[in-house]
BALOBA-1460 file (C-alpha; in Angstrom, 3 decimals):
// residues 123
<rec num="1" residu="m" x="-3.170" y="15.674" z="-9.216"/>
<rec num="2" residu="l" x="-5.235" y="14.433" z="-5.914"/>
<rec num="3" residu="d" x="-8.150" y="13.974" z="-7.793"/>
<rec num="4" residu="e" x="-6.836" y="11.837" z="-10.195"/>
<rec num="5" residu="l" x="-4.707" y="9.755" z="-7.527"/>
<rec num="6" residu="a" x="-8.270" y="9.388" z="-5.959"/>
<rec num="7" residu="g" x="-9.672" y="8.213" z="-9.287"/>
<rec num="8" residu="m" x="-7.101" y="5.936" z="-10.210"/>
<rec num="9" residu="a" x="-7.556" y="2.012" z="-11.575"/>
<rec num="10" residu="p" x="-6.583" y="-0.745" z="-10.066"/>
<rec num="11" residu="g" x="-2.964" y="-1.219" z="-10.113"/>
<rec num="12" residu="v" x="0.134" y="-0.138" z="-8.629"/>
<rec num="13" residu="v" x="0.765" y="3.442" z="-9.334"/>
<rec num="14" residu="p" x="4.399" y="5.261" z="-8.252"/>
<rec num="15" residu="v" x="3.654" y="8.701" z="-7.601"/>
<rec num="16" residu="a" x="6.870" y="10.911" z="-8.439"/>
<rec num="17" residu="e" x="5.257" y="14.098" z="-6.767"/>
<rec num="18" residu="p" x="4.910" y="14.976" z="-2.889"/>
<rec num="19" residu="v" x="1.429" y="13.687" z="-1.238"/>
<rec num="20" residu="d" x="-0.724" y="14.995" z="1.151"/>
<rec num="21" residu="v" x="-1.892" y="12.187" z="2.452"/>
<rec num="22" residu="m" x="-4.645" y="13.454" z="4.265"/>
<rec num="23" residu="a" x="-5.850" y="15.483" z="1.382"/>
<rec num="24" residu="l" x="-5.982" y="12.322" z="-0.448"/>
<rec num="25" residu="e" x="-8.304" y="10.579" z="1.752"/>
<rec num="26" residu="a" x="-10.377" y="13.477" z="1.677"/>
<rec num="27" residu="r" x="-10.810" y="13.262" z="-2.093"/>
<rec num="28" residu="c" x="-11.327" y="9.248" z="-1.852"/>
<rec num="29" residu="d" x="-14.070" y="10.122" z="0.581"/>
<rec num="30" residu="a" x="-15.686" y="12.141" z="-1.726"/>
<rec num="31" residu="r" x="-15.782" y="9.436" z="-4.227"/>
<rec num="32" residu="g" x="-16.703" y="6.765" z="-2.079"/>
<rec num="33" residu="r" x="-14.000" y="4.895" z="-2.078"/>
<rec num="34" residu="p" x="-11.895" y="3.854" z="1.333"/>
<rec num="35" residu="m" x="-8.330" y="4.979" z="1.795"/>
<rec num="36" residu="v" x="-5.989" y="2.895" z="3.800"/>
<rec num="37" residu="l" x="-2.541" y="4.074" z="4.768"/>
<rec num="38" residu="l" x="0.223" y="1.530" z="4.515"/>
<rec num="39" residu="d" x="3.620" y="2.961" z="6.516"/>
<rec num="40" residu="t" x="6.565" y="0.943" z="6.180"/>
<rec num="41" residu="g" x="8.844" y="3.377" z="7.055"/>
<rec num="42" residu="n" x="10.284" y="1.642" z="9.964"/>
<rec num="43" residu="v" x="10.218" y="-2.185" z="8.572"/>
<rec num="44" residu="s" x="13.262" y="-3.846" z="8.153"/>
<rec num="45" residu="d" x="11.978" y="-7.392" z="7.232"/>
<rec num="46" residu="e" x="8.777" y="-9.663" z="5.902"/>
<rec num="47" residu="d" x="7.591" y="-9.874" z="9.352"/>
<rec num="48" residu="d" x="7.806" y="-6.509" z="10.120"/>
<rec num="49" residu="f" x="5.675" y="-5.846" z="6.574"/>
<rec num="50" residu="m" x="3.265" y="-8.358" z="7.440"/>
<rec num="51" residu="a" x="2.293" y="-6.668" z="10.839"/>
<rec num="52" residu="a" x="2.160" y="-3.557" z="9.322"/>
<rec num="53" residu="v" x="-0.111" y="-4.105" z="6.520"/>
<rec num="54" residu="s" x="-2.061" y="-6.337" z="8.893"/>
<rec num="55" residu="a" x="-2.464" y="-3.833" z="11.300"/>
<rec num="56" residu="a" x="-3.363" y="-1.229" z="8.255"/>
<rec num="57" residu="l" x="-5.959" y="-3.032" z="6.455"/>
<rec num="58" residu="g" x="-7.175" y="-4.590" z="9.635"/>
<rec num="59" residu="l" x="-6.547" y="-8.188" z="8.638"/>
<rec num="60" residu="p" x="-8.403" y="-11.253" z="11.052"/>
<rec num="61" residu="g" x="-6.359" y="-12.621" z="13.268"/>
<rec num="62" residu="w" x="-6.160" y="-15.870" z="11.470"/>
<rec num="63" residu="f" x="-4.122" y="-14.308" z="8.924"/>
<rec num="64" residu="g" x="-1.071" y="-16.314" z="8.774"/>
<rec num="65" residu="r" x="1.678" y="-13.784" z="7.864"/>
<rec num="66" residu="s" x="2.449" y="-15.702" z="4.621"/>
<rec num="67" residu="w" x="2.531" y="-14.295" z="0.712"/>
<rec num="68" residu="d" x="-0.350" y="-16.591" z="0.220"/>
<rec num="69" residu="a" x="-2.211" y="-15.452" z="3.531"/>
<rec num="70" residu="l" x="-1.713" y="-11.931" z="2.318"/>
<rec num="71" residu="a" x="-3.125" y="-12.700" z="-1.107"/>
<rec num="72" residu="d" x="-6.364" y="-14.733" z="0.174"/>
<rec num="73" residu="c" x="-6.911" y="-11.862" z="2.600"/>
<rec num="74" residu="l" x="-6.813" y="-9.001" z="-0.091"/>
<rec num="75" residu="s" x="-9.259" y="-10.899" z="-1.926"/>
<rec num="76" residu="e" x="-11.645" y="-9.765" z="0.615"/>
<rec num="77" residu="i" x="-10.652" y="-6.239" z="0.794"/>
<rec num="78" residu="p" x="-13.359" y="-3.878" z="-0.910"/>
<rec num="79" residu="a" x="-12.308" y="-3.655" z="-4.607"/>
<rec num="80" residu="n" x="-12.622" y="-0.093" z="-4.891"/>
<rec num="81" residu="t" x="-10.068" y="0.815" z="-1.849"/>
<rec num="82" residu="v" x="-7.251" y="2.614" z="-2.357"/>
<rec num="83" residu="l" x="-4.078" y="1.390" z="-0.610"/>
<rec num="84" residu="v" x="-1.381" y="4.435" z="-0.688"/>
<rec num="85" residu="w" x="1.586" y="2.800" z="0.661"/>
<rec num="86" residu="d" x="4.499" y="5.214" z="2.061"/>
<rec num="87" residu="g" x="7.956" y="4.098" z="3.279"/>
<rec num="88" residu="w" x="8.062" y="2.118" z="0.456"/>
<rec num="89" residu="t" x="11.512" y="3.049" z="-0.577"/>
<rec num="90" residu="d" x="12.667" y="2.629" z="2.951"/>
<rec num="91" residu="m" x="11.733" y="-0.840" z="2.583"/>
<rec num="92" residu="a" x="13.353" y="-1.461" z="-0.339"/>
<rec num="93" residu="r" x="16.619" y="-0.597" z="0.673"/>
<rec num="94" residu="v" x="16.252" y="-2.806" z="3.796"/>
<rec num="95" residu="a" x="14.216" y="-5.719" z="2.482"/>
<rec num="96" residu="p" x="14.332" y="-5.668" z="-1.436"/>
<rec num="97" residu="r" x="13.269" y="-9.262" z="-1.704"/>
<rec num="98" residu="a" x="10.417" y="-8.734" z="0.221"/>
<rec num="99" residu="t" x="9.402" y="-5.614" z="-1.253"/>
<rec num="100" residu="e" x="9.491" y="-7.276" z="-4.716"/>
<rec num="101" residu="v" x="6.755" y="-9.794" z="-3.505"/>
<rec num="102" residu="a" x="4.683" y="-7.231" z="-1.686"/>
<rec num="103" residu="i" x="4.022" y="-5.363" z="-4.817"/>
<rec num="104" residu="e" x="3.801" y="-8.615" z="-6.831"/>
<rec num="105" residu="v" x="0.970" y="-9.520" z="-4.430"/>
<rec num="106" residu="l" x="-0.358" y="-6.323" z="-4.499"/>
<rec num="107" residu="v" x="-0.557" y="-5.788" z="-8.198"/>
<rec num="108" residu="e" x="-2.453" y="-9.208" z="-8.074"/>
<rec num="109" residu="s" x="-5.095" y="-7.958" z="-5.032"/>
<rec num="110" residu="g" x="-7.084" y="-5.890" z="-7.777"/>
<rec num="111" residu="l" x="-6.353" y="-2.815" z="-5.359"/>
<rec num="112" residu="t" x="-5.479" y="0.409" z="-6.252"/>
<rec num="113" residu="v" x="-2.046" y="0.502" z="-4.818"/>
<rec num="114" residu="l" x="-0.188" y="4.217" z="-4.554"/>
<rec num="115" residu="l" x="3.505" y="4.300" z="-3.874"/>
<rec num="116" residu="v" x="3.973" y="7.668" z="-2.694"/>
<rec num="117" residu="n" x="6.415" y="10.059" z="-1.087"/>
<rec num="118" residu="a" x="9.560" y="8.683" z="-2.715"/>
<rec num="119" residu="p" x="12.621" y="10.689" z="-1.840"/>
<rec num="120" residu="e" x="13.545" y="13.129" z="-4.430"/>
<rec num="121" residu="d" x="17.376" y="12.006" z="-4.580"/>
<rec num="122" residu="d" x="17.669" y="8.547" z="-3.697"/>
<rec num="123" residu="d" x="21.773" y="8.450" z="-3.172"/>
């Protein structure tokens, strides 16, 4: 499964099985693809998300922390980057609209985005 994930085409892909992020990073590295981990397990709103994504991707200081500014910055990220978004279900529980918009922006970015490690039982 990890080889398949490391070779995914651009788009947003929910991954149902648990993912060993460190092993995935090694597989991505072997394919010459940068991998970035975005952890939003402690994110409670849009501002927290913007801070988390800015830190994870090393966005420039001029990043305006808006959806349009994020889209602009994502266009500068190498197209073969694999963004592994862990904690997305936690964010979706507390900030559903921000999560929805974030996914829309990521879909349009042309990156490969893996939505990983969703809980098995989402009561």
